[in-house]
N, C-alpha and C positions, 0 to 999 in steps of 0.2 A: 504493499500500499505505500502510495506517495501523499505527502501532506504540503499542501500548497497554500502559498499566503502572496497577493500581491497589495502592494503599497504605494501608493500616487505619489509625485515627486510634487514640488511646489512652485507657487510662483509670489514674489512678496508685490502688495501690490503698493502701498505706499508705508512710509514708516521703520526701512530698513538700518541697521547702524541706530537709531535711536531705542531701536526694540532693546538692545544688547546693555543699553545705561538705563533701563525702568520706564521707556516713554511704550508709548501704543504704537502696535502697525497692525495691516490687516495681510493677512495669508490667505491663499487657496490653494486646494488641488489640483491637479492635473491629472487626468487620465493615464499618463503614460507615467511608468515608474519602476518597479524593480520586481522583480519574482524570482521567490525561492519555495525552492521543494526540497522537501528534507524526509530520508527513511531511516528506516532504523536498517543495518548491518550485522551478519553473523560477527563473534567475538566483540574486541573492545576498541578496533579503532575510532576515533574519531576525525571526519576529514570535512573541509569546510573548502569548495573550490569555486572560486569565480570564472564563468566562461567568457566575461570582459577584458580583464586585467589579465587573464592566462595563469593564473598563480594557487597553488592549493595550500592549505595550511593540513598539519596533520598535529593534532592535539596530543599531549604537550612538545613532541620532537622537534619539528617543523614547523615555523609559523612566520611568515614572510611579514614586513614590518606592514603592506597593504591593507592585510587581514585580521592584524592583531589587535585592533579597536573591537570589530567583530567576534573573534573571538573570548575576549574577555564577556562579551556576553550569553555566550554558549556556553561558555563557560560554568558561570553564575544559574544557570538554567539547570546544567546537568547537576550541577551541588545540590541543588532545593529539591529537584526529583528525585534524588540520591540516585540516579540512573548509574550501570556501571556498565553497558554495554555499548554496539556500537552504532556510528550514524555519522551519515553523510548528507549535509548540508551544502545544496546546491545551486549558485545566484546567476541571474539574467539581468540585466539594465536593459531598458529602453531610451534611460536619458544618456548623455554624458556625463561623469564626473566634473569635478572644480567648474562645474558652469553655472551655480548659483541658481539650482532647480532642484535643491534637497537630495541628490543621490546617495550620500551617506547617510542622512535619516530614514530615505525608503528601503536601504538597504538593511540597516540596522532593525526596524519596525519591521519587514517581512521574514528578516531572520529569526528573531525572536519568536513572530507569531506562529513560524511554518516548525520550529526545532520546539517549542512548547508544547504544540497539538500533536505532533509526531509521540513526545514523550506522555502522551495522554492528559494534557492538559492545559484545557482551553482558556486562554488570560482575557482578562478584560481588557478595555483600553487603559485605565489607569496604571495596571499591571504591564503593560506594552510601553507606555510612554514611559515608566521608573527605568526599565531594564536595557530600554532604546536608548537612554542619556545617556549610561555608561562608555557606548559608543561615542557617540557624541562629543563629550568631555573629552575622550581620548583623541579625539580626530581637530576639534577646534578651539579646545583649551576654556573658554569663556561662552559657551552659545547661549543663546536667550531661551532654546528649548522652542522655538517656532516652526523649525519645521519639523520636529517628533510630533508636535502635536496634527500640523497639517496633514500630515504622513498617517498617521493613527484616525482622526476623527473626519476629514473630509472636509468638503463643504469650502464656503468662504468664512474666514474667521477674524474677529477683533479679537487681540491677543496683548497680553502684557505680563511679563515675568513678574516673580516675587514670593514672598514666602506665600500667599496663597492666589495663584496662578488665575488672573482673567483671559475667558474663554467664551465666547461668547459668538453661535450663529449670526451669522448675517444673512436674510432671504431677499434677493433682490428682487426688485420688479420686472424686472426682465434680464434674461441669459446677457452674460458679458461674452464679447468674443474676442479670445486675445489669438495673435500671432505670436510667438516665441521664435528668435533667433536667436542663435548660440554661433559665438566665434569665437574659436579656438581653444578656449578655457586653459585652465593649466594653474591659476592662480591658486594662494592659498589663503580662506578663510580667516584663518588665524593671524597673518602678518597683516592682512584687510585692516580687520577688528584692531590691530594694535597701531595703526595710521590712525584712525575716528580717536582712539586715547590722545595720541602725538596731539592733533587739530581740537580735543577738550582742554589739556593742558597747557597749550597756547595762549587762549582766551576762554576761560572758564565759565566768565559772566555770559557771553556770546553763545556759547554751547549750551548753556542753561536756560537763554531764550531762547534757542533754537529748540530745544527739549520743549517747552510748555509750550512752544508755534507747532508744532507738530501733532501735540495731544490737540489742542482745538482741531486741526487743520485732518487728524485721520477720524476723528467724531463727525464734522462736516463730509469728509469722502462715505463713512460708514451712512447717512442717513439719505445721502443720494443716490449710492447703490440699492436701496432699500425703496426708492422711490421709484427706481429707473430712468433718474437724468442720466444718461451714460456719457452725453457728452460733457458737461461738468465734471465727471469723475475723471474724463481724459483731460481738462484743463488741469486738475492737481495732478497728475502724473508728469505734465510736463514743467510744473512747476520746480517738484522733485527731483526732476533727473538737472534742474538746474541747480539745485542745492548740493547732491552727493557729488555733481560735477567741479561745484566751489571746493570742495572737500578732498579733492584729487582721487577719489574715487570710480571716478569714468575714465576712459580710456580713448584714443582718436577714432579705434575702429567700432567702440560703442557709440560714439557722436556720430559717426558717419552713417551707420544703422538707423537714428531718432534721425537725422535729419533725411532719409531715404524716406522714411515711416510717413514723416509729417508733409511732405512735400508728396507722396504716395493717397493720403487723402485719410492718415489715421488720425483719430480725437484727441489720441495723445500715445507719448514713447518713452519709456524710460531703461537703464538699468535696471535688473532685479536680481538679491542677492545682497553677496558682500563687494560686487566690484570687480572692478579692473577688466582685463579679456574674463567675456562669461557671456551671459545674455540678455537678450533686451526682451522686453513687452513692448507689442503696441496694440493698442485698444482699437478696433477696427468699426466702424458704422455696418449696419448690415449687406447694403450694399457692396461696399467693398471690400469684404474677406477675404476673398482668393485673389482678388486683384493684387492686396498689399502681403498675402503671401508669395506670390508669384514674384514679385519687385523684389522681397528682402532674399529670395532663395537664390538670385544673382549674384550677391555681393556678403554671404555669409554662409558659413560650411555648412548649416543645418536648419530649416524652420519647421515650428511646429505647431496644428493650427489648433486651437484649443476654445472649448465654450467654458464656460465657468456656470452652475459651481460639478465639481466631480464628487464621485463617495471615497471613502477612507478606504484602512486595509482593510482586504476579505480574505479568507479563507477556506478550504475546504478539501475533497479528499479524493482522489484518483487510483482506480487500480494499476495497477502493474502490469 
């Protein structure tokens, strides 16, 4: 029997980086994500295979650096379940790594859900988040947790980290159509978070003022999404791109994608996630969805057309 979990990636509509410092943000899951398949093996070998990275971990003897965060999650589950047999966990991603689309979170969420299911324990969402955050902290250092929550729960979500996490679903007045354009990637989220820390330390009063302004604007965008005022949402996306660019988080390639999106008729466009080389989101009116996607496909490595909202992690069984 194979135990399968599929966890979505995510985009951040507004509020990235501010959310790391206690501000609000809006995240949304996308249909593309990571699929994990777990099955029990004879003997006691524990094996994790990443098809995309082309690496295999054999616990405890051979643990590639790329899989070390996930190994921590899987080992914790095995210990809690008091399992002493063999297990194989195989991962296949539909989204690129280091692209601002929540690949590491979707990997952790799907891996946790599939492994626990195979070992006879169907975790609830709170437990999935707790275990997946072990991996996220190992990968990113000081993550807000927004990626893990989006991948676990799905939908469009107002989020703020803290001792008591704020997590409120936003029901859109009409679906949001986004084009996600991926450009190279390869940046480290932890380094970009550190770059924002440097910006904050260089002007603490300004950053505090921006944090307050962010919370006001995120709440405005929340209401606009509920009302279905998509053009107004796009206006806020453009403003956030200017802010993030001023904080040295954009790149010439992302700036070029923004310009091309707006020239092609997008309502708004901005980087999503940590920034640097990564991904852009362009909010499209109904009649220009395909046109903008085709335009961006000519100048980016990959384009994904998504309609929000999308569901969170799903688990099921299949006979081998």
